[in-house]
N, C-alpha and C positions, 0 to 999 in steps of 0.2 A: 908185505912181509909173509903174507897170505895170497896167493892166486889162484883162482881156477879161470879162464879164459875160453870160453864158447867151448866145452869139454862134452864130446860124447862119447858112451858107453854102452856098447852093446853085447847080451849075452843070447847067441843066436838069434831069434827073432824078435827079443825082446828087447826095447830101448828102454834102460836105464835111467841113460841121462839125453838130454835132446839139448843140448847146446848151453850148459850152467855155466852163467858166469858170477864170480864175486869173488870180495877182495876184503882182509882183513888186515887193516893198516897196525903198526908196532904202536902198545899201548889200547887196544882197543879190544872189549870181548863183544863176539857175536854169538847168538844162538841158534840153530838150523832146526828148524821145525816143518812138521809135516806127517802125513796121512803115513801105516804102516804100506810100504813100497814106493815111497813118492823118489827114494835114491838116495837118502842122505849117510846111508853106509857105505853104498857105491863111490859119493864122493870122497867122505872120509879114508874109506881105503885108498881109493887114488892120491890125493893128498899123502898118504902115509907110503907112498910106493907098493903096495900090495896088491895095485893094480892097475895097468898102463891103458892109457884115454886111449880112445880109437881115433878120435879129432879133439883138437884142441892141447892145451898149454896146460901146466899144474908145476907150480912154484912157491917154495919156503924161502925165503929171506934173499931172494934172489937166487937163487939156484934151481934150475930145472929138473923135478925129481925124475923123470924120465932118461934122463942125460948123463945125471948125476947120483943115481939115488945115493948112495952113500954120504953123501957129502952133505942131501938134503936131508938124511935120518938124524944126523948129524948135530941138526941145530931142533931137534924134533922131540917133544915130547907128546906120545902118544897112548891113548888108553883104548883097545879099540871093546864092541860091544860084549865081546864074548873073551875075555882075556885066557890066553893060556900060559898057564903059570906050572914052576918045577916044583913036583910032588913032596918032592924028598929034598928041598932045600927049607929052612926057614925061612922069617921074612927075613930078616937079619942077612941071612947069606946071599938070598936075591938079591936084597939091595949092594950087599958089597959087592957081586958081579956085575952088577950095572955100574957102581959107580971105577970101577976096574976097566969096566970096557970104554965107558965117560972117560977117564981120567979124573972126574973132580965130582965133589957130592958132599953131603952131607947128612948124613945116616941118621943119626940121632933127629934132626930136625923133622924128615921124613916120616919116622918111624909115631914122633909126637903129633905132629899135624893130624895123621890117620887115626891115630888113638889104639896104633898096633904095639906100642911098648910093653905092654905088660904079657903079651904074646908075641913077644918078635922071635923068644928061640923056638916055637912051636914049632913043628912041621906044617907046611904050608897043606898037603893032603887033610891035617885035621881040622883046618878052618872051613867055618859056614861059608857059604856063597858071596854073603856080604863083607865080610873080613879079607876073603878073595880080592874082590875088587877093590880093597883097601891096599891090597900089596899093590896090584896095578899101577893106581894112581900114585903109590909113594914114589914106585920105581919112574914113573914118566915126570916125576916134580923132582926127584932128588938132585937130578944134574942143575936145574935150573935152565932147562934148555929157553929159546928166546922165541920158540913157537911152541903151543900147548895144543893138541887135538884131541876131544873128549868126547869117544862115539857113545851116549847113553851110559857115562861113566857114575851118573848120579844115582843111578835106579839101583834098589836093593838097598842103598842104603838108610842108615836110622837116622834120624832128623837131626838130631847134634853132629853127627859126622857129615850130611850131604853140605848144613850151614857153614861149617868150618873147612870146607872145602871150596865151597860159591866165595867165603869171605878171603882164603889164598889164591883164588882164581882174582880178584879182585885188586889184591896186592901187589902179584906180579902183574898184572896190567897197568897199574900204575907205575911201576918200575921200567914200564918199557915192552912187557912180552906180548905178543897177538894171541888172543884167546877165542876158540871156536869151540864149541860145546854144543851137539845135537842134544836134544831131551823130548820126552814126552808129558812132562811134569811140566804142564804151563805155568805153576802156579810160583816157580822157583824162577822162571825166569827173569823178574824184576830184580832179584838178587845175582844173576851170574852174567846178565847182558846188559851194553848200550842200545846194542841194534839187533834186531830179528829178520832173518831173511827165512822165507816160507816156502819150501819146496811142494811143486804137485804136479802129479804124473811126470818126473823128471825135468821138470821145468823151474826156474824162479817164478815163480804164482805173485809176493809180494816182497816187499823190503820195505821196513819204517822202523823207527829210532822207538823204543819202550816209551821215552817220555810220549810220544804221540798217538799213542793208544787211547782212545775213546772208553766210554763209558761202560762199555761191553768186555775191555782188554781184547786178548788174544782170544777168546771165544766169538767174539764178533767175524775175526778174520776166519777161524773154522768153519763158520755157517755160511759163508757166501759160497754160492754154486759157481 
């Protein structure tokens, strides 16, 4: 459902991705980890069609993102690291717009999941950063897309909300969605992922199942030189 095949992306003299390959199957949850500058957000933007690869191939549900970006986005629920929202719409109006574009969606369920129900009719410009992130998450989930790509989406959420989203991602995966989540919060990884891919300097440095982590857990992976 999510495929990056030998992807290279350069910005001038800087190589952000140096031949990254990964895949996420239907029903699987994968956490993408790495230090700042490892290439996580670049890979996420490539998957969302916001950037084009210099080399390699990116596919969502069998659709080449570069060749057919609109078709690829139609199967994608994406939360960028820094969501950009319409400040003069309410959360409900934002979701109504997304549903109108998508052609389907359960607005009330998305509001309830993210805890936005009591504030659904306030303007987004009045929201805190955490609440704005909840709107972006609700917009990504509202139409039940089969591919979910969340870039640091749980950062800034209060703990109950982060756990609620993690549980919803598990439900979506159990129903057949492919889920890729990047995060710096390694304590959440066992709740959001079955498998971990670690990027280092634009390359896949490690790939393992959460059940295979040793006594040091993910801390041991990052202590390796």
